[in-house]
KETORBA-544714 format. One record per residue (C-alpha): residue in three letters; x, y, z. Coordinates in steps of 0.001 Angstrom, whole numbers, plus 500000, padded with zeros to 6 digits. Layout:
N
alaXYZ;...
//
This chain:
511
met487617466259546735;gln487648469602546025;ser489419470244542600;asp492430473363542476;gln491105474713539312;pro489151478002539275;gln485657477244538685;asp484106478114535397;thr481185480851536117;val478540482754534049;arg480918485344533722;asp483524484035531904;arg481750481678529837;glu479546484316529069;leu482663486570528305;arg483790484068526088;his480872483582524116;ala480832487958523724;ala484520487136522370;glu483967484869520040;ile480786486146519098;ala482616489492518028;lys485394487104516050;ala482619486071513716;gly481475489954512995;glu478607489910515947;his480009493443517598;glu476739494681519253;ala476032491365520560;gly478680490859522077;tyr479714494280522983;asp476442494314525441;ile476701490840526336;ala480868492367527906;tyr479005496148528656;lys476513494356530930;trp480008492699532878;leu481557495867533324;lys478772497816534586;ser478726494961537533;asp482314496235537778;pro483710498701535698;asn486984497475536947;asp486880493880535327;ala489575494000533200;asp488252491163530944;ala484698492437529988;leu487128496114529135;asn489478493656527362;thr486650492230525468;leu485326495718524861;ala488362497522523746;tyr488851494388520884;ile485394494735519586;met486683498679519558;leu489730497825517834;asn487228495987514462;thr485342497975514235;asp488143500562513585;lys488286502891516704;cys491303502658518070;ala491741505697519812;ile489213504925522095;ala490334501007522674;tyr494280503009523440;pro492572504176527085;met490793501107527759;leu493825498518527296;lys495824501429529273;gln493566500681532646;val493102496631531415;thr497578495562531342;lys497135498236535089;leu494734495492536296;ala495983492236534948;pro499698493445534016;gly499976488756533219;asn497334488743530723;ala498892487737527488;leu495863488900525326;gly495913492242526935;trp498943492840526256;leu498336491628522893;asn495509494089522164;met496905497168524051;gly500182496380520669;met497388496266518125;ala495928499673519529;ala499420501529519144;ser499940499924516614;asp496840501168514186;leu497644504796516027;trp501241504022514193;arg503505503314518007;leu506092501994517032;ser508067501905520289;glu505075501555522130;ala503263498476519823;leu506929496697520274;arg506849497065523647;ala503545495970524533;tyr503728492875522365;lys507154491951523788;arg505660491831527370;gly502150489649525620;ile505316487358525019;ala506866487469528285;cys503049486255530133;ala502438483963527104;thr500938481038528562;thr500647478909525353;ala502103478339522032;glu498980479502520323;gln499397483364522317;glu503091483042521508;ser502992482585517902;met499867485769517344;leu502213487898518948;cys505592487391517258;val502450487328514615;asn501718490743515074;ile505325491797516197;ala506312490430512605;ser503239492495510848;leu504631495682513140;leu508086495921511539;val506299495558507992;asp504092498371507855;his507262500078509875;gly509771499041506602;asp511599496706508880;phe511396493432506774;ala514933491595507892;gln514409492343511663;ala510228491649510648;glu511653487980509463;pro512719486291512665;tyr509470486789514114;cys507618485347511211;arg509790482083511325;arg509297481922515025;ala505738482453514029;ile504753479192512224;glu507312477445514968;leu505031478000517363;asn502168476944515077;pro502865475722511574;glu499084476530510544;thr498931480321511251;met498320481687507893;lys499535485515508598;gly502630484474509581;gln503393482961506085;ala502047485936504950;asn504150488525506242;leu507047486199505933;gly505618486851502514;phe506449490261502179;cys509342490032504491;gln511337487672501489;leu509055489849498802;ala510830493157500468;gln514445491810500077;arg513737490157496723;gln513770486416497219;trp511200486060494674;ala510157482409494368;glu509771481995497967;gly507725485603498724;trp504890484853495799;lys504599481952496980;asn503792482521500830;tyr502794486050499944;arg499366483575498318;tyr498708483234502402;cys496932486821501678;leu494242485597499836;asp491074485497501345;ser491730488438503804;glu489978491892504220;trp492273493639501791;arg492299490768499558;pro489605489005499371;ile488718486391496265;thr486827486613494064;gln484225484700492310;tyr482659484633489013;asn481676481691488370;lys482197479562491439;glu485253478803489514;pro488807477496491487;leu491890479619491645;trp494201479579489230;thr498069477502490239;gly499652478196486682;thr498569475486484791;glu495434474524484356;lys493985475480480639;gly490475477101480304;thr489856480861480264;ile490948481870483060;cys489832485392484643;ile492869487952486117;tyr490676490345488213;ala492218493080489635;glu492837494259493444;gln493740496478495507;gly493669500413494725;leu494456502015491122;gly498098502035491751;asp498189497818492525;glu496562497747489201;ile498867499798487248;ser501661498012488509;phe500615494811487965;gly498813495128485222;gln502710494691483812;met502262491122484169;leu498993490926481520;asn501239490891478849;asp503131487879480517;met499864486292480987;lys498675486308478199;ala501858484749476014;trp501273481908478910;cys497183481159477511;asp498081481646473999;ala500453479158474012;asn497909476834476112;glu495246477032473803;ser493390478925476662;lys492323481888477231;leu492399485471479202;ile490189487532480496;val491057490846483093;asp488551492849485173;val490089496142486336;asn488698499227488349;pro486027501148486118;arg488360503693485930;leu491198502220484417;glu489103500392481853;ser490117502782479057;leu493395502805479688;phe494073498946480340;ala491400497917476810;arg494136500547474874;ser497175498936476183;phe496530496014475831;pro494867494990472417;asp494677491680472546;ile492789490904475518;glu489510491465476204;val488975493807479622;his486730494791481335;gly485863497157484110;thr483577495597486502;arg486255495743489508;gly484253496014492122;ile480854496537490755;arg478098494343492216;gln476195494000488756;ile478316493218485492;thr477123493726482171;trp479261491129480445;asp478788486896480981;pro481185485275482948;arg479257481861482684;gly482517480433480744;ile485177481384483412;asp486719478266484336;tyr489492479648487023;ser490224483193488555;leu493286484993489912;pro494188488355491583;met496406490251489571;ala498913490292492025;gln499960486421492461;leu500758486432488740;gly503933487052490164;glu504157483712491137;tyr505108482718487946;phe506357485649485543;arg508550487599488001;cys510086484571490443;arg513905486040489501;asp515203489437488650;asp515837489050485346;gln511986488288484804;phe511602492303485848;thr512257493886482527;gly510864497096484080;val510157499272479927;pro507171500911479814;tyr503632499207478885;ile500505501701479032;thr498966503378476175;pro497835506928477190;asp495120508416475282;pro496343509865472251;asp494560512985471574;arg494748514013475291;leu498373513069474812;phe499257515562471204;gln496474518801473679;trp498838518226477259;gln501544518688474605;ser500822521310472367;leu499953523055476119;phe503754522584477270;arg505251522805474145;thr503992526557474817;lys505559527062478645;lys509189526924476557;lys510925525540479651;pro511130521970482147;val507833520594482970;ile507847518955486197;gly505226516743487549;ile504651517006491953;ala503031515729494674;trp503816515982498120;arg500725513468499958;gly500108510078499194;gly498355506999501031;ile495768506545503958;trp496109506391508219;lys495518502692507179;thr499038502445504447;ala501384504219506581;ala499230508389505564;lys500831509921508620;tyr504467508931507261;arg503784510255503388;gln503386513436504081;leu505330516330502958;asp504245520440502175;leu505203522132500116;glu507298524164501855;thr509551521802502920;leu509220521148498969;tyr510895524718498804;pro514552523674498140;val513773521051495217;leu510543523629493598;ser512959526446493229;ser516257524791492711;ile515089525041488453;asp512949527667486448;ala510283524775485675;his506459524406485315;trp505776522596488423;val502208520244487754;ser500085519997490926;leu499283515472490260;gln497390515482493788;tyr494389513086493461;lys493000516515496643;pro492441519574495549;ser495164521272496417;gln494831524736495103;his494389526179498846;glu498196524876499632;ile498722526259496419;asp497986530271497369;ala499602529705500604;leu502903528753498822;lys502298531659496380;glu502154534148498686;gln505706533445500442;his507149532366497188;pro505794534199493677;asp508795532920492225;ile507419529199491897;asp505494528711488968;leu502913525690490247;val499296525314488614;glu496706522687489718;tyr494623521317486200;ala491978519847488421;his489876519159485978;cys492345516418484996;thr493957515597488590;leu490575515665489654;ser488576513632487176;asn487410510117487553;asp488487508814484356;tyr491795508176485067;asp493083508049481380;asp492797512277481594;thr495759512264484488;val497582509403482766;ala497472511742479245;met498597514650481560;ile501549512550483368;ala502461511100479779;ala503081514857478167;leu505208515601481371;asp509655516087481349;met510004514045484706;val507613513346487861;ile508754514328491569;thr507131512627493784;met506083510867497159;gln505552507054497389;thr501428506876495554;thr499805505950492569;val501423508283490677;val504660506604490342;his503200503330489160;val502254505704486400;ala505561506909485452;gly506799503851485412;gly504448502120483413;leu504946505187480817;gly508563505218480854;ile508820508855482348;pro511219509576484399;cys510609509570488134;trp511756510469491470;thr509624509465494453;phe510496509970497702;val510589506586500040;pro509635507696503803;gln511619504811506662;thr507760503047506651;ser507261502022503011;gln505868498849500828;trp507730495577500258;arg507758496356497089;tyr510013499869497257;gly512738497100499107;gln514795498522502259;glu517618499798500191;gly519345500939496734;glu518238503355494368;asp516536500860491809;phe512883500536491890;pro512659496569489944;trp509196497445488557;ala510498500579486416;asn513310501308484988;ser511865505389484870;val512110504922489177;arg514592506290490988;ile513833505838495011;ile515161508184497158;arg515051507252500328;gln514400508302503568;glu517200508112506264;lys515711509147509593;arg512073508216509944;gly510321511986510063;glu513087513699508398;trp512758515523504938;ala514638518888505078;glu518300517379504009;ile516885514726501439;met515338518631500435;gln518272519827499984;arg519991517577498434;thr517913516130494612;gly517581519946494509;gly520973520428493946;glu520252516359492203;leu517707518052489658;ala519532521585488738;asn522483519133488098;tyr520466516584486980;thr518329518921483823;gly522156520706483584;ile520236524243484944;pro522467525630488182;ala520218526545491091;ala517937529025490750;thr517430531865493170;ala513887533800493389;gly515005536659490399;asn516873535269488907;ala515782531778487652;arg517063531051484208;lys515418529703481152;ser515872526569480311;lys516780526052477080;asp517123521922476834;lys513878519969478147;leu514661516917480479;arg513421514460478098;asp516539515711475791;ser519027515462478662;gly519860511586477192;arg519976510936481313;lys517696507845482153;val516649507314485694;arg516208504426487753;arg512714500977492554;asn487894490040506696;arg489631488542508848;ser489894488678512557;lys492766491312514118;ala493447488810516666;asp496856488652515094;arg496919490477512470;leu497904490290508908;asn500105493447507206;gly499932493894504000;asp499008496085500906;arg496259498098501987;pro493937500061499607;leu495286503182497824;ala493237506001497625;
//
């Protein structure tokens, strides 16, 4: 009797093998197999889909995108084709197009596993764009379809943390461990610390500089736990932050070898270790555990030098940063230009200090050609230094910081410097989804974008608020009034490598 099932051909087996080895990281070998079959038939949707998947996993989303357009035309009923199409559009920050692709994939899904993967990716997409409440039902649906989905749990953690459901959020955030942007580090083949084990515990930094500084506030809590439980605490941070952390936490053994293969200290006594952010699971489980008080200490000599310089300006000194992130961390939406910021820069007579981490003199020169009244300066030897203590000391001497969502937010918050931060709709979970307060730092106030891509009205409003905040009427070109009162004297306070088959979203690395 002849079977009605389609025959499993050599082509089918080889393309399955190509996908499997590509998923395991053997991209070139998988590419060669898939390309062989594509040469035989340029309209082979399965071969083309496999090649596009490899492009996605080697950061070539712009190449994968047109390939997948063709795949979805050739095989509109293939759920995995729509899954990959959604990932390509998502990587290009095409929100609506990615969402449509994922939903088409759900309609075509033939297994619970496929539908779960698509729900995970919809959740990831929405989390990437700051839509945490909308993402949560997709996380829960993914978990319902596949209780083993670690990525569904991880994305649920982001949604919960963004909505300040701290206790459950941190537990699910743990599912991110061992992902490509949150790898587990072992110094002595030690297990992860789970909140109760005594011994020598190493807490190591993760993600970017801003993340290290922000999560570093929990080190004092961890040190108190170690002291009460006859344990020793070791902290390993990025080399650029070693001196800052050693000074800020003088009772903790600090090393600056995070990310360096050859470490210069002996790790053989370490019993347990944990990435720094995961301390939140034990020390930031309720709103009242977020004290928001300053906790980092700038270099006193460098601070004195900047304070001495800024006193000579005889007017408020305000730090300004207008760009943040990289492509993968939504840099597309975290970009301002100085012309857009002009209503803020011109609202008072201030000495503006660039806090950009990349050279910005050419932008400043262009602004001054159009607006010579703006006193904006780049101290490149400080902001472009490999020793982040230089930047921290300068920020500590400022009266205020106004910035796009970027690392300097966490520096200002850790120092207790008043900081207003522009947060686009596409934001990270730590900034939440609503409100002006920032639980990680009392001195930070969030100014939220109301409509994606639109900043003009916000800049006008912020300029007016800044003038009121300092007690200075809005300045006009050639008519800026000198301030007799420093901002700090105003008495005002301001207040927030895994497979990509089903994408894990997260705090991606910051520059």
